[in-house]
MARZA-583096 format. One record per atom (N, C-alpha, C, O): residue number from 0; residue in three letters; atom name; x, y, z. Coordinates in nm, 3 decimals, always signed. Layout:
N
SITE     n   res   atom      east     north        up
SITE   NUM   ALA     CA         X         Y         Z
...
This chain:
120
SITE     n   res   atom      east     north        up
SITE     0   MET      N   +20.240    +7.219    +1.149
SITE     0   MET     CA   +20.344    +7.247    +1.219
SITE     0   MET      C   +20.360    +7.204    +1.363
SITE     0   MET      O   +20.299    +7.243    +1.462
SITE     1   SER      N   +20.462    +7.108    +1.351
SITE     1   SER     CA   +20.470    +7.065    +1.497
SITE     1   SER      C   +20.553    +7.134    +1.597
SITE     1   SER      O   +20.665    +7.152    +1.549
SITE     2   VAL      N   +20.540    +7.185    +1.732
SITE     2   VAL     CA   +20.632    +7.247    +1.773
SITE     2   VAL      C   +20.640    +7.221    +1.920
SITE     2   VAL      O   +20.541    +7.205    +1.992
SITE     3   TRP      N   +20.765    +7.218    +1.960
SITE     3   TRP     CA   +20.837    +7.127    +2.123
SITE     3   TRP      C   +20.864    +7.292    +2.230
SITE     3   TRP      O   +20.958    +7.368    +2.207
SITE     4   GLN      N   +20.784    +7.312    +2.317
SITE     4   GLN     CA   +20.847    +7.412    +2.384
SITE     4   GLN      C   +20.923    +7.309    +2.465
SITE     4   GLN      O   +20.873    +7.205    +2.508
SITE     5   VAL      N   +21.059    +7.349    +2.485
SITE     5   VAL     CA   +21.177    +7.288    +2.545
SITE     5   VAL      C   +21.293    +7.356    +2.631
SITE     5   VAL      O   +21.373    +7.439    +2.588
SITE     6   ASP      N   +21.284    +7.292    +2.795
SITE     6   ASP     CA   +21.396    +7.346    +2.854
SITE     6   ASP      C   +21.490    +7.216    +2.909
SITE     6   ASP      O   +21.466    +7.096    +2.906
SITE     7   PHE      N   +21.572    +7.270    +2.946
SITE     7   PHE     CA   +21.713    +7.175    +2.964
SITE     7   PHE      C   +21.778    +7.267    +3.074
SITE     7   PHE      O   +21.838    +7.372    +3.052
SITE     8   TYR      N   +21.747    +7.190    +3.237
SITE     8   TYR     CA   +21.832    +7.301    +3.274
SITE     8   TYR      C   +21.846    +7.177    +3.407
SITE     8   TYR      O   +21.783    +7.073    +3.421
SITE     9   ARG      N   +21.987    +7.257    +3.516
SITE     9   ARG     CA   +21.997    +7.190    +3.626
SITE     9   ARG      C   +21.885    +7.239    +3.754
SITE     9   ARG      O   +21.847    +7.355    +3.770
SITE    10   ARG      N   +21.849    +7.139    +3.827
SITE    10   ARG     CA   +21.745    +7.117    +3.891
SITE    10   ARG      C   +21.788    +7.144    +4.036
SITE    10   ARG      O   +21.909    +7.156    +4.053
SITE    11   PRO      N   +21.697    +7.155    +4.162
SITE    11   PRO     CA   +21.748    +7.148    +4.283
SITE    11   PRO      C   +21.773    +6.979    +4.354
SITE    11   PRO      O   +21.772    +6.956    +4.474
SITE    12   LEU      N   +21.792    +6.893    +4.262
SITE    12   LEU     CA   +21.807    +6.761    +4.264
SITE    12   LEU      C   +21.970    +6.706    +4.235
SITE    12   LEU      O   +22.062    +6.735    +4.160
SITE    13   ARG      N   +21.940    +6.601    +4.352
SITE    13   ARG     CA   +22.086    +6.501    +4.321
SITE    13   ARG      C   +22.035    +6.368    +4.341
SITE    13   ARG      O   +21.943    +6.330    +4.414
SITE    14   ASP      N   +22.130    +6.286    +4.247
SITE    14   ASP     CA   +22.155    +6.145    +4.234
SITE    14   ASP      C   +22.189    +6.055    +4.393
SITE    14   ASP      O   +22.200    +6.088    +4.511
SITE    15   ALA      N   +22.195    +5.964    +4.338
SITE    15   ALA     CA   +22.256    +5.888    +4.485
SITE    15   ALA      C   +22.402    +5.887    +4.456
SITE    15   ALA      O   +22.482    +5.806    +4.503
SITE    16   THR      N   +22.423    +5.961    +4.394
SITE    16   THR     CA   +22.598    +5.936    +4.425
SITE    16   THR      C   +22.666    +6.081    +4.439
SITE    16   THR      O   +22.786    +6.106    +4.454
SITE    17   GLY      N   +22.524    +6.198    +4.427
SITE    17   GLY     CA   +22.581    +6.330    +4.505
SITE    17   GLY      C   +22.551    +6.412    +4.388
SITE    17   GLY      O   +22.533    +6.531    +4.416
SITE    18   GLN      N   +22.542    +6.383    +4.273
SITE    18   GLN     CA   +22.569    +6.431    +4.138
SITE    18   GLN      C   +22.407    +6.498    +4.155
SITE    18   GLN      O   +22.298    +6.454    +4.193
SITE    19   VAL      N   +22.475    +6.666    +4.088
SITE    19   VAL     CA   +22.330    +6.769    +4.027
SITE    19   VAL      C   +22.261    +6.717    +3.945
SITE    19   VAL      O   +22.324    +6.690    +3.843
SITE    20   LEU      N   +22.134    +6.685    +3.941
SITE    20   LEU     CA   +22.071    +6.626    +3.826
SITE    20   LEU      C   +21.985    +6.796    +3.748
SITE    20   LEU      O   +21.935    +6.896    +3.800
SITE    21   TRP      N   +22.005    +6.755    +3.616
SITE    21   TRP     CA   +21.944    +6.790    +3.500
SITE    21   TRP      C   +21.816    +6.791    +3.470
SITE    21   TRP      O   +21.758    +6.698    +3.525
SITE    22   GLU      N   +21.732    +6.871    +3.392
SITE    22   GLU     CA   +21.567    +6.766    +3.379
SITE    22   GLU      C   +21.563    +6.809    +3.271
SITE    22   GLU      O   +21.590    +6.928    +3.255
SITE    23   LEU      N   +21.527    +6.722    +3.154
SITE    23   LEU     CA   +21.472    +6.757    +3.025
SITE    23   LEU      C   +21.317    +6.770    +3.011
SITE    23   LEU      O   +21.276    +6.657    +2.983
SITE    24   LEU      N   +21.223    +6.850    +3.018
SITE    24   LEU     CA   +21.092    +6.883    +2.981
SITE    24   LEU      C   +21.047    +6.937    +2.850
SITE    24   LEU      O   +21.069    +7.047    +2.799
SITE    25   ILE      N   +20.980    +6.834    +2.808
SITE    25   ILE     CA   +20.906    +6.859    +2.632
SITE    25   ILE      C   +20.766    +6.883    +2.649
SITE    25   ILE      O   +20.702    +6.802    +2.717
SITE    26   CYS      N   +20.716    +6.966    +2.605
SITE    26   CYS     CA   +20.557    +6.942    +2.569
SITE    26   CYS      C   +20.514    +7.071    +2.452
SITE    26   CYS      O   +20.586    +7.168    +2.431
SITE    27   GLU      N   +20.426    +7.054    +2.408
SITE    27   GLU     CA   +20.314    +7.062    +2.296
SITE    27   GLU      C   +20.248    +7.179    +2.382
SITE    27   GLU      O   +20.228    +7.176    +2.503
SITE    28   ALA      N   +20.220    +7.271    +2.304
SITE    28   ALA     CA   +20.136    +7.409    +2.376
SITE    28   ALA      C   +20.001    +7.362    +2.432
SITE    28   ALA      O   +19.944    +7.398    +2.535
SITE    29   THR      N   +19.982    +7.315    +2.382
SITE    29   THR     CA   +19.816    +7.200    +2.445
SITE    29   THR      C   +19.809    +7.112    +2.518
SITE    29   THR      O   +19.712    +7.042    +2.546
SITE    30   HIS      N   +19.953    +7.107    +2.568
SITE    30   HIS     CA   +19.983    +6.967    +2.691
SITE    30   HIS      C   +19.917    +6.818    +2.628
SITE    30   HIS      O   +19.883    +6.726    +2.702
SITE    31   SER      N   +19.907    +6.814    +2.487
SITE    31   SER     CA   +19.875    +6.687    +2.446
SITE    31   SER      C   +19.993    +6.621    +2.440
SITE    31   SER      O   +19.974    +6.506    +2.399
SITE    32   PHE      N   +20.171    +6.657    +2.476
SITE    32   PHE     CA   +20.234    +6.565    +2.397
SITE    32   PHE      C   +20.305    +6.609    +2.534
SITE    32   PHE      O   +20.324    +6.730    +2.524
SITE    33   THR      N   +20.352    +6.564    +2.655
SITE    33   THR     CA   +20.459    +6.558    +2.741
SITE    33   THR      C   +20.573    +6.492    +2.784
SITE    33   THR      O   +20.547    +6.379    +2.826
SITE    34   TYR      N   +20.740    +6.535    +2.790
SITE    34   TYR     CA   +20.819    +6.441    +2.829
SITE    34   TYR      C   +20.901    +6.504    +2.909
SITE    34   TYR      O   +20.908    +6.626    +2.909
SITE    35   ASP      N   +20.985    +6.415    +3.002
SITE    35   ASP     CA   +21.028    +6.458    +3.130
SITE    35   ASP      C   +21.168    +6.356    +3.123
SITE    35   ASP      O   +21.153    +6.237    +3.098
SITE    36   ALA      N   +21.307    +6.415    +3.147
SITE    36   ALA     CA   +21.371    +6.272    +3.196
SITE    36   ALA      C   +21.489    +6.375    +3.267
SITE    36   ALA      O   +21.502    +6.496    +3.253
SITE    37   LEU      N   +21.552    +6.301    +3.330
SITE    37   LEU     CA   +21.638    +6.363    +3.464
SITE    37   LEU      C   +21.782    +6.226    +3.445
SITE    37   LEU      O   +21.784    +6.103    +3.447
SITE    38   CYS      N   +21.904    +6.354    +3.423
SITE    38   CYS     CA   +22.037    +6.300    +3.389
SITE    38   CYS      C   +22.148    +6.368    +3.467
SITE    38   CYS      O   +22.140    +6.490    +3.472
SITE    39   PRO      N   +22.240    +6.317    +3.523
SITE    39   PRO     CA   +22.351    +6.363    +3.608
SITE    39   PRO      C   +22.409    +6.473    +3.539
SITE    39   PRO      O   +22.389    +6.475    +3.417
SITE    40   GLN      N   +22.477    +6.566    +3.590
SITE    40   GLN     CA   +22.551    +6.674    +3.541
SITE    40   GLN      C   +22.658    +6.623    +3.470
SITE    40   GLN      O   +22.670    +6.684    +3.363
SITE    41   GLN      N   +22.747    +6.532    +3.486
SITE    41   GLN     CA   +22.844    +6.484    +3.417
SITE    41   GLN      C   +22.776    +6.442    +3.264
SITE    41   GLN      O   +22.859    +6.444    +3.174
SITE    42   SER      N   +22.631    +6.403    +3.222
SITE    42   SER     CA   +22.578    +6.324    +3.117
SITE    42   SER      C   +22.526    +6.452    +3.073
SITE    42   SER      O   +22.442    +6.421    +2.989
SITE    43   ALA      N   +22.528    +6.543    +3.081
SITE    43   ALA     CA   +22.453    +6.694    +3.054
SITE    43   ALA      C   +22.513    +6.705    +2.874
SITE    43   ALA      O   +22.618    +6.769    +2.867
SITE    44   ASN      N   +22.478    +6.671    +2.785
SITE    44   ASN     CA   +22.542    +6.692    +2.658
SITE    44   ASN      C   +22.483    +6.663    +2.554
SITE    44   ASN      O   +22.369    +6.621    +2.576
SITE    45   VAL      N   +22.518    +6.669    +2.424
SITE    45   VAL     CA   +22.444    +6.696    +2.332
SITE    45   VAL      C   +22.393    +6.599    +2.290
SITE    45   VAL      O   +22.284    +6.601    +2.234
SITE    46   SER      N   +22.488    +6.455    +2.317
SITE    46   SER     CA   +22.440    +6.288    +2.283
SITE    46   SER      C   +22.336    +6.229    +2.350
SITE    46   SER      O   +22.261    +6.139    +2.312
SITE    47   TRP      N   +22.341    +6.308    +2.485
SITE    47   TRP     CA   +22.214    +6.246    +2.585
SITE    47   TRP      C   +22.090    +6.353    +2.518
SITE    47   TRP      O   +21.981    +6.300    +2.499
SITE    48   LEU      N   +22.105    +6.510    +2.479
SITE    48   LEU     CA   +22.034    +6.523    +2.452
SITE    48   LEU      C   +21.920    +6.512    +2.324
SITE    48   LEU      O   +21.810    +6.561    +2.297
SITE    49   VAL      N   +22.022    +6.413    +2.260
SITE    49   VAL     CA   +21.988    +6.356    +2.113
SITE    49   VAL      C   +21.922    +6.237    +2.122
SITE    49   VAL      O   +21.819    +6.203    +2.062
SITE    50   SER      N   +22.005    +6.160    +2.222
SITE    50   SER     CA   +21.939    +6.043    +2.248
SITE    50   SER      C   +21.783    +6.083    +2.316
SITE    50   SER      O   +21.687    +6.021    +2.269
SITE    51   GLN      N   +21.763    +6.161    +2.399
SITE    51   GLN     CA   +21.665    +6.187    +2.458
SITE    51   GLN      C   +21.536    +6.221    +2.373
SITE    51   GLN      O   +21.430    +6.161    +2.391
SITE    52   LEU      N   +21.555    +6.338    +2.265
SITE    52   LEU     CA   +21.465    +6.397    +2.168
SITE    52   LEU      C   +21.425    +6.286    +2.079
SITE    52   LEU      O   +21.315    +6.303    +2.027
SITE    53   GLN      N   +21.498    +6.153    +2.041
SITE    53   GLN     CA   +21.448    +6.065    +1.964
SITE    53   GLN      C   +21.374    +5.982    +2.042
SITE    53   GLN      O   +21.269    +5.935    +1.996
SITE    54   LYS      N   +21.413    +5.953    +2.160
SITE    54   LYS     CA   +21.329    +5.860    +2.284
SITE    54   LYS      C   +21.154    +5.958    +2.251
SITE    54   LYS      O   +21.047    +5.897    +2.241
SITE    55   ALA      N   +21.166    +6.118    +2.239
SITE    55   ALA     CA   +21.019    +6.155    +2.267
SITE    55   ALA      C   +20.977    +6.134    +2.169
SITE    55   ALA      O   +20.859    +6.099    +2.169
SITE    56   ALA      N   +21.060    +6.146    +2.013
SITE    56   ALA     CA   +20.987    +6.125    +1.929
SITE    56   ALA      C   +20.936    +6.002    +1.887
SITE    56   ALA      O   +20.863    +6.001    +1.787
SITE    57   ASP      N   +20.963    +5.895    +1.949
SITE    57   ASP     CA   +20.913    +5.743    +1.954
SITE    57   ASP      C   +20.767    +5.786    +1.961
SITE    57   ASP      O   +20.690    +5.728    +1.884
SITE    58   THR      N   +20.705    +5.906    +2.062
SITE    58   THR     CA   +20.577    +5.902    +2.065
SITE    58   THR      C   +20.480    +5.982    +1.964
SITE    58   THR      O   +20.367    +5.949    +1.929
SITE    59   SER      N   +20.554    +6.093    +1.928
SITE    59   SER     CA   +20.496    +6.187    +1.861
SITE    59   SER      C   +20.545    +6.193    +1.750
SITE    59   SER      O   +20.475    +6.243    +1.663
SITE    60   GLY      N   +20.661    +6.152    +1.719
SITE    60   GLY     CA   +20.709    +6.222    +1.583
SITE    60   GLY      C   +20.794    +6.326    +1.614
SITE    60   GLY      O   +20.778    +6.401    +1.711
SITE    61   LEU      N   +20.919    +6.336    +1.501
SITE    61   LEU     CA   +21.009    +6.448    +1.534
SITE    61   LEU      C   +20.913    +6.570    +1.530
SITE    61   LEU      O   +20.794    +6.555    +1.502
SITE    62   PRO      N   +20.967    +6.687    +1.559
SITE    62   PRO     CA   +20.891    +6.831    +1.558
SITE    62   PRO      C   +20.944    +6.865    +1.463
SITE    62   PRO      O   +21.032    +6.799    +1.409
SITE    63   ASP      N   +20.889    +7.008    +1.407
SITE    63   ASP     CA   +20.957    +7.059    +1.299
SITE    63   ASP      C   +21.011    +7.180    +1.316
SITE    63   ASP      O   +21.058    +7.244    +1.222
SITE    64   VAL      N   +21.007    +7.236    +1.478
SITE    64   VAL     CA   +21.052    +7.355    +1.564
SITE    64   VAL      C   +21.094    +7.266    +1.696
SITE    64   VAL      O   +21.070    +7.146    +1.712
SITE    65   ILE      N   +21.163    +7.355    +1.787
SITE    65   ILE     CA   +21.187    +7.296    +1.905
SITE    65   ILE      C   +21.225    +7.486    +1.953
SITE    65   ILE      O   +21.322    +7.550    +1.911
SITE    66   GLN      N   +21.104    +7.544    +2.060
SITE    66   GLN     CA   +21.102    +7.668    +2.079
SITE    66   GLN      C   +21.181    +7.655    +2.263
SITE    66   GLN      O   +21.156    +7.583    +2.360
SITE    67   VAL      N   +21.279    +7.764    +2.235
SITE    67   VAL     CA   +21.390    +7.719    +2.385
SITE    67   VAL      C   +21.349    +7.891    +2.443
SITE    67   VAL      O   +21.347    +7.978    +2.357
SITE    68   PHE      N   +21.327    +7.921    +2.555
SITE    68   PHE     CA   +21.345    +7.974    +2.631
SITE    68   PHE      C   +21.405    +8.064    +2.707
SITE    68   PHE      O   +21.375    +8.183    +2.725
SITE    69   ARG      N   +21.533    +7.969    +2.771
SITE    69   ARG     CA   +21.607    +7.983    +2.845
SITE    69   ARG      C   +21.766    +7.975    +2.755
SITE    69   ARG      O   +21.826    +7.884    +2.698
SITE    70   PRO      N   +21.788    +8.092    +2.774
SITE    70   PRO     CA   +21.969    +8.136    +2.669
SITE    70   PRO      C   +22.054    +8.016    +2.729
SITE    70   PRO      O   +22.104    +7.926    +2.662
SITE    71   GLN      N   +22.061    +8.031    +2.867
SITE    71   GLN     CA   +22.153    +7.915    +2.932
SITE    71   GLN      C   +22.155    +7.757    +2.846
SITE    71   GLN      O   +22.251    +7.689    +2.810
SITE    72   SER      N   +22.020    +7.736    +2.833
SITE    72   SER     CA   +22.048    +7.567    +2.726
SITE    72   SER      C   +22.009    +7.566    +2.582
SITE    72   SER      O   +21.967    +7.472    +2.514
SITE    73   LEU      N   +22.037    +7.714    +2.541
SITE    73   LEU     CA   +22.003    +7.699    +2.377
SITE    73   LEU      C   +22.129    +7.652    +2.277
SITE    73   LEU      O   +22.113    +7.593    +2.170
SITE    74   SER      N   +22.263    +7.692    +2.338
SITE    74   SER     CA   +22.348    +7.579    +2.264
SITE    74   SER      C   +22.389    +7.420    +2.274
SITE    74   SER      O   +22.473    +7.368    +2.201
SITE    75   LEU      N   +22.314    +7.352    +2.379
SITE    75   LEU     CA   +22.294    +7.222    +2.363
SITE    75   LEU      C   +22.217    +7.228    +2.295
SITE    75   LEU      O   +22.236    +7.170    +2.188
SITE    76   LEU      N   +22.083    +7.301    +2.316
SITE    76   LEU     CA   +21.947    +7.215    +2.242
SITE    76   LEU      C   +22.005    +7.277    +2.083
SITE    76   LEU      O   +22.007    +7.218    +1.975
SITE    77   THR      N   +22.035    +7.367    +2.107
SITE    77   THR     CA   +22.042    +7.346    +1.911
SITE    77   THR      C   +22.156    +7.282    +1.818
SITE    77   THR      O   +22.165    +7.249    +1.700
SITE    78   SER      N   +22.232    +7.282    +1.924
SITE    78   SER     CA   +22.336    +7.127    +1.887
SITE    78   SER      C   +22.286    +7.005    +1.864
SITE    78   SER      O   +22.333    +6.928    +1.781
SITE    79   SER      N   +22.176    +6.978    +1.945
SITE    79   SER     CA   +22.149    +6.878    +1.951
SITE    79   SER      C   +21.998    +6.904    +1.802
SITE    79   SER      O   +21.986    +6.827    +1.706
SITE    80   ALA      N   +21.955    +6.964    +1.815
SITE    80   ALA     CA   +21.830    +6.946    +1.724
SITE    80   ALA      C   +21.900    +6.983    +1.558
SITE    80   ALA      O   +21.828    +6.966    +1.459
SITE    81   GLN      N   +22.018    +7.026    +1.544
SITE    81   GLN     CA   +22.086    +7.055    +1.422
SITE    81   GLN      C   +22.112    +6.889    +1.391
SITE    81   GLN      O   +22.105    +6.851    +1.274
SITE    82   GLN      N   +22.137    +6.809    +1.481
SITE    82   GLN     CA   +22.215    +6.661    +1.411
SITE    82   GLN      C   +22.055    +6.576    +1.400
SITE    82   GLN      O   +22.053    +6.461    +1.355
SITE    83   LEU      N   +21.927    +6.644    +1.445
SITE    83   LEU     CA   +21.829    +6.541    +1.398
SITE    83   LEU      C   +21.791    +6.632    +1.294
SITE    83   LEU      O   +21.730    +6.557    +1.218
SITE    84   GLY      N   +21.787    +6.766    +1.235
SITE    84   GLY     CA   +21.749    +6.803    +1.117
SITE    84   GLY      C   +21.623    +6.904    +1.200
SITE    84   GLY      O   +21.560    +6.956    +1.108
SITE    85   ILE      N   +21.565    +6.951    +1.332
SITE    85   ILE     CA   +21.458    +7.037    +1.336
SITE    85   ILE      C   +21.533    +7.159    +1.381
SITE    85   ILE      O   +21.642    +7.160    +1.439
SITE    86   ALA      N   +21.445    +7.279    +1.339
SITE    86   ALA     CA   +21.468    +7.407    +1.362
SITE    86   ALA      C   +21.460    +7.478    +1.517
SITE    86   ALA      O   +21.372    +7.433    +1.591
SITE    87   VAL      N   +21.520    +7.554    +1.553
SITE    87   VAL     CA   +21.531    +7.609    +1.686
SITE    87   VAL      C   +21.519    +7.780    +1.696
SITE    87   VAL      O   +21.585    +7.871    +1.647
SITE    88   GLU      N   +21.392    +7.773    +1.792
SITE    88   GLU     CA   +21.322    +7.938    +1.806
SITE    88   GLU      C   +21.362    +7.970    +1.948
SITE    88   GLU      O   +21.302    +7.916    +2.041
SITE    89   ALA      N   +21.459    +8.053    +1.970
SITE    89   ALA     CA   +21.457    +8.099    +2.127
SITE    89   ALA      C   +21.362    +8.220    +2.074
SITE    89   ALA      O   +21.332    +8.278    +1.971
SITE    90   THR      N   +21.331    +8.218    +2.238
SITE    90   THR     CA   +21.177    +8.256    +2.259
SITE    90   THR      C   +21.112    +8.303    +2.393
SITE    90   THR      O   +21.097    +8.214    +2.477
SITE    91   ARG      N   +21.080    +8.402    +2.420
SITE    91   ARG     CA   +21.022    +8.373    +2.594
SITE    91   ARG      C   +20.872    +8.383    +2.598
SITE    91   ARG      O   +20.802    +8.439    +2.682
SITE    92   ARG      N   +20.835    +8.309    +2.479
SITE    92   ARG     CA   +20.667    +8.296    +2.432
SITE    92   ARG      C   +20.680    +8.133    +2.451
SITE    92   ARG      O   +20.698    +8.061    +2.353
SITE    93   THR      N   +20.669    +8.085    +2.574
SITE    93   THR     CA   +20.702    +7.945    +2.601
SITE    93   THR      C   +20.542    +7.896    +2.680
SITE    93   THR      O   +20.523    +7.777    +2.707
SITE    94   PRO      N   +20.461    +7.978    +2.703
SITE    94   PRO     CA   +20.362    +7.969    +2.773
SITE    94   PRO      C   +20.284    +7.829    +2.917
SITE    94   PRO      O   +20.248    +7.824    +3.034
SITE    95   ALA      N   +20.300    +7.737    +2.784
SITE    95   ALA     CA   +20.284    +7.571    +2.829
SITE    95   ALA      C   +20.396    +7.494    +2.890
SITE    95   ALA      O   +20.375    +7.389    +2.950
SITE    96   LEU      N   +20.508    +7.542    +2.875
SITE    96   LEU     CA   +20.628    +7.524    +2.941
SITE    96   LEU      C   +20.703    +7.578    +3.077
SITE    96   LEU      O   +20.793    +7.529    +3.145
SITE    97   LYS      N   +20.624    +7.708    +3.088
SITE    97   LYS     CA   +20.659    +7.794    +3.188
SITE    97   LYS      C   +20.556    +7.754    +3.254
SITE    97   LYS      O   +20.587    +7.755    +3.373
SITE    98   GLN      N   +20.424    +7.711    +3.235
SITE    98   GLN     CA   +20.338    +7.663    +3.370
SITE    98   GLN      C   +20.386    +7.539    +3.389
SITE    98   GLN      O   +20.414    +7.542    +3.509
SITE    99   TRP      N   +20.421    +7.412    +3.342
SITE    99   TRP     CA   +20.464    +7.343    +3.386
SITE    99   TRP      C   +20.579    +7.346    +3.488
SITE    99   TRP      O   +20.575    +7.293    +3.599
SITE   100   LEU      N   +20.682    +7.413    +3.436
SITE   100   LEU     CA   +20.798    +7.444    +3.518
SITE   100   LEU      C   +20.753    +7.502    +3.631
SITE   100   LEU      O   +20.829    +7.453    +3.715
SITE   101   GLN      N   +20.661    +7.592    +3.704
SITE   101   GLN     CA   +20.619    +7.632    +3.813
SITE   101   GLN      C   +20.526    +7.539    +3.862
SITE   101   GLN      O   +20.486    +7.551    +3.978
SITE   102   GLU      N   +20.479    +7.436    +3.780
SITE   102   GLU     CA   +20.388    +7.316    +3.882
SITE   102   GLU      C   +20.555    +7.218    +3.930
SITE   102   GLU      O   +20.577    +7.169    +4.041
SITE   103   ARG      N   +20.640    +7.215    +3.821
SITE   103   ARG     CA   +20.760    +7.129    +3.885
SITE   103   ARG      C   +20.804    +7.163    +3.993
SITE   103   ARG      O   +20.830    +7.080    +4.080
SITE   104   ALA      N   +20.823    +7.313    +4.009
SITE   104   ALA     CA   +20.886    +7.365    +4.112
SITE   104   ALA      C   +20.856    +7.322    +4.198
SITE   104   ALA      O   +20.947    +7.261    +4.256
SITE   105   SER      N   +20.740    +7.321    +4.257
SITE   105   SER     CA   +20.645    +7.347    +4.367
SITE   105   SER      C   +20.659    +7.207    +4.411
SITE   105   SER      O   +20.615    +7.182    +4.524
SITE   106   GLN      N   +20.724    +7.091    +4.329
SITE   106   GLN     CA   +20.734    +6.990    +4.386
SITE   106   GLN      C   +20.905    +6.879    +4.420
SITE   106   GLN      O   +20.939    +6.773    +4.472
SITE   107   TYR      N   +20.946    +6.961    +4.368
SITE   107   TYR     CA   +21.089    +6.934    +4.395
SITE   107   TYR      C   +21.152    +6.931    +4.550
SITE   107   TYR      O   +21.238    +6.856    +4.595
SITE   108   SER      N   +21.052    +7.080    +4.637
SITE   108   SER     CA   +21.101    +7.018    +4.782
SITE   108   SER      C   +21.065    +6.865    +4.872
SITE   108   SER      O   +21.110    +6.821    +4.977
SITE   109   LYS      N   +20.958    +6.811    +4.771
SITE   109   LYS     CA   +20.881    +6.705    +4.837
SITE   109   LYS      C   +20.961    +6.627    +4.809
SITE   109   LYS      O   +20.907    +6.525    +4.852
SITE   110   GLN      N   +21.052    +6.597    +4.769
SITE   110   GLN     CA   +21.121    +6.464    +4.705
SITE   110   GLN      C   +21.268    +6.445    +4.788
SITE   110   GLN      O   +21.323    +6.541    +4.842
SITE   111   ASP      N   +21.309    +6.343    +4.790
SITE   111   ASP     CA   +21.378    +6.310    +4.904
SITE   111   ASP      C   +21.498    +6.356    +4.861
SITE   111   ASP      O   +21.569    +6.397    +4.953
SITE   112   ASN      N   +21.563    +6.365    +4.713
SITE   112   ASN     CA   +21.673    +6.449    +4.674
SITE   112   ASN      C   +21.673    +6.556    +4.644
SITE   112   ASN      O   +21.756    +6.598    +4.563
SITE   113   TYR      N   +21.563    +6.649    +4.708
SITE   113   TYR     CA   +21.572    +6.788    +4.706
SITE   113   TYR      C   +21.727    +6.823    +4.773
SITE   113   TYR      O   +21.798    +6.747    +4.839
SITE   114   THR      N   +21.754    +6.971    +4.733
SITE   114   THR     CA   +21.903    +6.984    +4.778
SITE   114   THR      C   +21.875    +7.142    +4.862
SITE   114   THR      O   +21.962    +7.228    +4.876
SITE   115   GLY      N   +21.775    +7.150    +4.897
SITE   115   GLY     CA   +21.724    +7.295    +4.964
SITE   115   GLY      C   +21.768    +7.405    +4.920
SITE   115   GLY      O   +21.749    +7.512    +4.978
SITE   116   GLU      N   +21.848    +7.388    +4.781
SITE   116   GLU     CA   +21.856    +7.533    +4.722
SITE   116   GLU      C   +21.759    +7.602    +4.631
SITE   116   GLU      O   +21.702    +7.559    +4.531
SITE   117   ALA      N   +21.755    +7.692    +4.677
SITE   117   ALA     CA   +21.639    +7.795    +4.622
SITE   117   ALA      C   +21.573    +7.743    +4.452
SITE   117   ALA      O   +21.662    +7.671    +4.407
SITE   118   TYR      N   +21.479    +7.750    +4.365
SITE   118   TYR     CA   +21.477    +7.740    +4.250
SITE   118   TYR      C   +21.356    +7.780    +4.231
SITE   118   TYR      O   +21.258    +7.751    +4.300
SITE   119   ASN      N   +21.358    +7.862    +4.119
SITE   119   ASN     CA   +21.284    +8.004    +4.068
SITE   119   ASN      C   +21.301    +7.919    +3.917
SITE   119   ASN      O   +21.262    +7.971    +3.812
């Protein structure tokens, strides 16, 4: 059974037009597969997510289950996954994703488009 750990949430970054950026992170528990994409807040919706999930699937195929730990992104990811026939599991047990998020968080302040906002 294939399982992706997924996060989709706003980051302390802005694009060239000043729009807040949202980041999609997808990984498998072993980090044998990872995928990331940024989108401006105005594009952060189900259609964009479906498109990105399909792009990620081009590499490894669609998963059987998407695990989501962040309640704020659960409804968007659930709606997107339903369109693709993927089950969604709300869980706090996403250690690979959380490790990757910590690594990413340490890099945001080094980027030119960093807003200076705190990010945990």
